[in-house]
N, C-alpha and C positions, 0 to 999 in steps of 0.2 A: 625623526624616529619612524621606523617602519611598523605599521600595525598589521598583524596577521589575523585573519578570521578563520576559526576552525569550523569545518563543515560538521554537520550532524553525524553522530556516531550510529552504527548499526544498533537498532533496538532502543535508541534514546527516548523515543516516544512512549515506550511501555511503562505503565505504572505498576501493573501486575498481570500475570498470565497463569494459565493452568499448569499443574505440575507436569514435569517431564517435558515431552515435546508435543503435548496435546494441542497447543495453540498454533503451532507453525506447520507449514507444508512447503515442500519444494515445488516450484511452479515454473512454467515457461512464460517469459515476458516477450511480447511482440517487439520486433526491431524498432528502433527509434532513438530519440534523444536520451541523454543521461538522466537518470532518476535518482533521487535522494531517499534515504530512509524516511518513512512517514508518508510517502505518496499513497493516496487513496487509489485503489485499482478496481477496475471492472473486468468482467470476463467477456471477450469477443466470442459471440455465439458460434460463428462459422468455423473459426480456427481453434477454439479452445485455449487460446493464449490470453494472458492478462495484459492490460494496457491501462494507461492513466484514466481514471474516472472522468467522464464527460457527460454532464447532465442533459445536453442537447443532442447527443448521438442517438442513433437508432440501430446500433450493431451489438448491443449487449453491455457496452461500457457505460451506459446511462444508469446502470444499477451497481452501486458500490458493494463490493463483496470481500475485499481484502485490503491489507495495508502492507506495503513493501517493507521488509525487515532491514535490509542492508542496501548500500549504494550499488547502482549498476551504471557502467559506462555506456556511452553512445555506441550504437551498433547497427549494422545493416542486415543482421541476421537475428533470429530468435535467440534470446539469452536465457540462461538458467538462473533462477533466483530463489529467495525464500520469502514467504509472506506470513503474516499473522492472519489467520482465517477464522478463528473462533476463540471464545472464552478468554477475553483479556480486557483490561481497563487501559485506556490510552489517553495521553495528554493532548487536549485540543490545540494548544499552542505549538505543538510539534508536528502537526499534520498538514499536508499539502493537498488542496483540492476539496477541503471539507465544506459542505453546505448543509442546510437543514435536511434535505432529502437524503444525502449521503449518510448523515448521522442516524436517521431512522432506518435506512437499509442495513447499516452495519450492526445496529442493535438486534436485528433479526438473527444475526450470527453470533450474538452475545459478545460483540465488540462494543464496549461501552465507553463513550467519550466523556471525560471528566474535565 
């Protein structure tokens, strides 16, 4: 029997968010590997593009600032995406890259991990 695993759906990590579109923004994501919904993102200081959170980086991505809303394919150019950037409760089990420092940084933006 063949077993198929379903990837995470867009926004599956959300428990609640602000009314309307107040929680989400359109963002530019740096070129790179494919990313799944729930990926913690940091903002690259020099380019203004989002990239996966990296606690040991020194380019701005060491500060968690957003959570990727939907999947993005691998690309060698900047990609357009959506992110949850404020006023939401999110499921810890559905986040990628979460550590205690990221959890604290997200809380500053009222992104509360449950």
